[in-house]
C-alpha positions as CSV (number, residue, x, y, z in Angstrom):
1,H,27.1,14.5,1.7
2,P,28.6,18.0,1.4
3,D,27.3,19.0,4.8
4,G,29.4,16.2,6.4
5,G,26.5,13.9,7.0
6,W,26.5,10.2,6.0
7,G,22.8,9.7,5.4
8,A,23.6,9.4,1.7
9,L,25.5,6.2,2.3
10,T,22.4,4.1,2.4
11,A,21.1,5.5,-0.8
12,V,24.4,4.8,-2.6
13,D,24.7,1.3,-1.1
14,A,21.1,0.3,-2.0
15,M,20.9,1.9,-5.4
16,D,21.6,-1.2,-7.4
17,T,19.0,-3.1,-5.2
18,L,16.3,-0.8,-6.5
19,Q,17.2,-1.8,-10.0
20,V,17.3,-5.5,-9.2
21,M,13.9,-5.2,-7.6
22,G,12.5,-3.6,-10.8
23,N,12.0,-0.1,-9.3
24,H,13.7,1.6,-12.2
25,T,12.1,5.0,-11.7
26,E,13.4,5.3,-8.1
27,F,16.8,4.0,-9.2
28,E,17.1,6.8,-11.8
29,R,15.9,9.4,-9.2
30,I,18.5,8.3,-6.6
31,A,21.2,8.1,-9.3
32,R,20.5,11.7,-10.4
33,W,20.3,12.9,-6.8
34,T,23.6,11.2,-6.0
35,T,25.5,12.8,-8.9
36,A,24.1,16.2,-8.0
37,H,24.5,16.2,-4.2
38,V,27.2,13.7,-3.1
39,S,30.8,14.8,-2.7
40,F,33.8,13.0,-1.1
41,D,35.9,16.1,-0.6
42,L,35.4,15.8,3.2
43,N,37.7,16.1,6.2
44,K,36.4,12.7,7.4
45,T,38.4,9.6,8.3
46,V,36.6,6.5,7.1
47,S,36.9,2.7,7.0
48,V,38.7,1.6,3.9
49,F,36.8,-1.7,4.0
50,E,33.3,-0.3,4.5
51,T,33.8,2.6,2.1
52,N,35.0,0.2,-0.6
53,I,32.3,-2.4,-0.4
54,R,29.4,0.0,0.2
55,L,30.2,3.3,-1.5
56,L,32.7,2.4,-4.2
57,G,30.9,-0.9,-4.9
58,G,27.5,0.8,-4.9
59,L,28.6,3.5,-7.3
60,L,30.2,1.1,-9.7
61,S,27.4,-1.4,-9.8
62,A,24.8,1.4,-10.3
63,H,27.0,2.9,-13.1
64,V,27.1,-0.4,-14.9
65,M,23.3,-0.7,-14.6
66,A,22.8,2.9,-15.7
67,M,24.8,2.1,-18.8
68,D,22.8,-1.0,-19.7
69,P,20.7,-0.4,-22.8
70,D,18.4,-3.2,-21.9
71,L,17.3,-1.7,-18.6
72,P,14.4,0.8,-18.6
73,C,16.1,3.8,-17.1
74,F,17.7,6.9,-18.4
75,K,15.7,6.6,-21.7
76,D,14.7,10.3,-21.9
77,P,17.0,11.7,-24.7
78,A,16.7,15.1,-23.2
79,R,18.2,13.9,-19.9
80,P,20.8,11.2,-20.7
81,Y,23.0,9.5,-18.2
82,D,26.3,11.5,-18.0
83,R,28.5,8.8,-16.3
84,G,28.3,10.9,-13.1
85,L,28.3,7.8,-10.9
86,L,31.6,6.6,-12.4
87,R,33.1,10.1,-11.9
88,L,32.2,9.9,-8.2
89,A,33.6,6.3,-8.0
90,Y,36.9,7.4,-9.6
91,D,37.2,10.4,-7.2
92,L,36.5,8.1,-4.2
93,G,38.9,5.5,-5.4
94,K,41.7,8.0,-5.6
95,R,41.0,9.2,-2.1
96,L,41.4,5.6,-0.8
97,L,44.7,5.0,-2.5
98,P,47.0,6.7,0.1
99,A,46.0,3.9,2.5
100,F,47.9,1.4,0.4
101,D,51.3,3.1,0.7
102,T,52.7,0.5,3.1
103,P,55.8,-1.8,3.1
104,T,53.6,-4.9,2.9
105,G,51.0,-3.6,0.5
106,I,48.3,-4.3,3.1
107,P,46.4,-1.0,3.5
108,Y,45.7,1.0,6.6
109,G,42.3,0.3,8.0
110,S,41.2,3.9,7.8
111,V,42.0,6.9,5.6
112,N,41.0,10.6,5.6
113,L,39.1,11.4,2.5
114,R,40.8,14.8,2.1
115,Y,44.2,14.5,3.7
116,G,45.2,10.8,3.4
117,V,46.3,8.6,6.3
118,D,46.0,10.3,9.7
119,P,49.4,10.6,11.4
120,G,48.2,8.6,14.4
121,E,46.5,5.9,12.4
122,S,46.9,2.3,13.7
123,N,49.4,0.0,12.0
124,V,47.1,-2.9,12.7
125,T,44.2,-3.9,10.4
126,A,41.9,-6.8,9.8
127,A,42.6,-9.5,7.2
128,A,39.4,-8.7,5.5
129,T,40.6,-5.2,4.8
130,A,43.4,-6.5,2.6
131,G,41.4,-9.4,1.1
132,T,38.2,-7.6,0.2
133,L,39.2,-5.2,-2.6
134,V,39.6,-6.9,-5.9
135,V,36.0,-6.9,-7.1
136,E,35.6,-3.1,-6.8
137,F,39.2,-2.1,-7.5
138,W,39.6,-4.2,-10.6
139,T,36.2,-3.0,-11.9
140,L,37.3,0.6,-11.3
141,S,40.5,0.0,-13.3
142,E,38.6,-1.6,-16.1
143,L,36.1,1.2,-16.4
144,T,38.7,4.1,-16.1
145,G,41.8,2.6,-17.6
146,D,43.7,3.6,-14.4
147,E,45.6,0.4,-13.3
148,R,46.6,1.8,-9.9
149,F,43.5,0.3,-8.3
150,S,43.8,-3.3,-9.6
151,R,47.5,-3.2,-8.8
152,A,46.8,-2.0,-5.2
153,A,44.2,-4.7,-4.7
154,K,46.6,-7.5,-5.9
155,A,49.5,-6.1,-3.8
156,A,47.3,-6.2,-0.7
157,V,46.2,-9.8,-1.4
158,R,49.8,-10.9,-2.0
159,G,50.9,-9.1,1.2
160,L,48.3,-10.9,3.2
161,W,48.8,-14.4,1.7
162,K,52.6,-14.1,2.0
163,H,52.2,-14.0,5.7
164,R,49.8,-17.0,6.0
165,S,50.7,-19.7,8.5
166,A,52.1,-23.2,7.6
167,L,48.5,-24.4,7.7
168,N,47.5,-21.9,4.9
169,L,45.5,-19.9,7.4
170,V,45.3,-16.2,7.9
171,G,44.7,-14.5,11.2
172,A,42.3,-11.8,12.3
173,H,44.6,-8.8,12.7
174,V,48.0,-8.0,11.1
175,N,50.6,-5.3,11.4
176,I,50.7,-3.6,8.0
177,Q,54.3,-2.5,8.4
178,T,55.8,-5.8,9.3
179,G,53.3,-8.5,8.3
180,Q,53.3,-9.9,11.8
181,W,50.0,-11.2,13.2
182,T,48.7,-9.4,16.3
183,Q,45.6,-11.6,16.5
184,K,46.2,-15.2,15.4
185,E,42.6,-16.5,15.6
186,S,41.6,-17.8,12.2
187,G,38.0,-18.5,11.1
188,I,35.4,-17.9,8.4
189,G,33.6,-15.2,10.4
190,G,34.1,-11.5,11.1
191,L,37.5,-9.9,10.3
192,I,38.4,-12.6,7.8
193,D,35.1,-13.8,6.2
194,S,35.0,-11.9,2.9
195,F,38.7,-12.7,2.1
196,Y,37.5,-16.2,1.1
197,E,34.5,-14.7,-0.8
198,Y,36.6,-12.2,-2.7
199,M,39.3,-14.6,-3.8
200,L,36.6,-16.7,-5.5
201,K,34.5,-13.9,-6.9
202,G,37.7,-12.0,-7.9
203,A,38.9,-15.0,-9.9
204,L,35.5,-15.4,-11.6
205,L,35.3,-11.7,-12.4
206,T,38.9,-11.0,-13.5
207,Q,39.8,-14.5,-14.8
208,D,43.1,-14.1,-12.9
209,M,44.1,-17.6,-11.9
210,E,46.3,-16.3,-9.1
211,Y,43.1,-15.5,-7.1
212,L,41.7,-18.9,-7.8
213,H,44.9,-20.6,-6.7
214,I,44.8,-18.7,-3.4
215,F,41.2,-19.5,-2.9
216,N,41.7,-23.2,-3.5
217,Q,44.5,-23.3,-0.9
218,A,42.6,-21.2,1.6
219,Y,39.3,-23.2,1.1
220,A,41.1,-26.5,1.6
221,A,42.8,-25.2,4.7
222,A,39.4,-24.0,6.1
223,T,37.8,-27.4,5.4
224,S,40.6,-29.3,7.1
225,S,41.4,-26.9,10.0
226,L,38.2,-24.9,10.8
227,K,35.4,-27.4,10.2
228,L,34.2,-29.2,13.4
229,G,31.3,-31.5,12.6
230,P,28.7,-29.4,10.8
231,W,30.1,-26.1,12.2
232,Y,33.1,-23.9,11.6
233,V,35.1,-22.7,14.6
234,D,38.0,-20.3,15.2
235,V,41.4,-21.8,15.7
236,N,45.0,-20.7,16.3
237,M,46.4,-20.1,12.8
238,D,49.7,-21.8,13.7
239,N,48.7,-25.0,15.4
240,G,44.9,-25.4,14.6
241,G,43.9,-25.5,18.3
242,V,40.3,-24.4,18.9
243,V,40.1,-21.0,20.5
244,W,36.5,-20.0,19.8
245,P,34.0,-22.9,19.4
246,V,31.0,-20.7,18.6
247,F,29.2,-20.2,15.3
248,S,28.6,-16.5,14.4
249,S,26.2,-14.7,12.1
250,L,28.9,-13.4,9.8
251,Q,29.7,-17.0,8.8
252,C,26.4,-17.4,7.0
253,F,27.7,-16.4,3.6
254,W,29.7,-19.6,3.5
255,P,27.1,-22.1,2.1
256,G,26.3,-19.6,-0.7
257,M,30.0,-19.4,-1.6
258,Q,30.1,-23.3,-1.5
259,A,27.2,-23.4,-3.9
260,L,29.0,-21.1,-6.2
261,I,31.9,-23.6,-6.6
262,G,29.5,-26.5,-6.8
263,D,30.4,-28.0,-3.4
264,L,26.9,-29.1,-2.3
């Protein structure tokens, strides 16, 4: 929000949910409010991961829904939808791009929306930051014709996967300058979780078989190295030794992802 507050984040993040729930009037109201009042020209340092999945993703999905002629919103010819959500998404996407200027292609974990990467920004980021981009960034490229976003997302994935272990596992934290792992715990929970999800959904969305190839290798490795009975644990990415034998809430997406590939 122009006053520097982040209360608008929830509205943007949940906008498409309003449409899915059938609350088309409220969807249109929030969409119009967002295009009129939200600006990303802020001296704020934000998480690349969270800003991508919540703000960029929220804007893009809401834009696609606003453009859908079969949905009962924006039907007043006197007040047509002006693609304002896409303009906001494009502006936000460009503000995230400086984070990707690294030797490995793996982005910084945070970026200042106005000034780019802060001079003192950490060189260590989570695996999920690099592996959870393709859905939003590819969509933004498709809708705007600006290929920088899809290229950045693919370079990040390649940079991450290039530094996987011999067991085809990725760790939790990696140095974006060198590709060296600073936290070698591997699992399907926090810091890594959505890497698996996005490789599959990215392949389905883009029809790019490179993402599917990575997913198949990563999924096979998770099944062989991380599964312990009915649970999944965290292991050392190099030798498979158990380091954290506890199930966590952020692993709960896994059965849904398995259903998506027909592994019942």
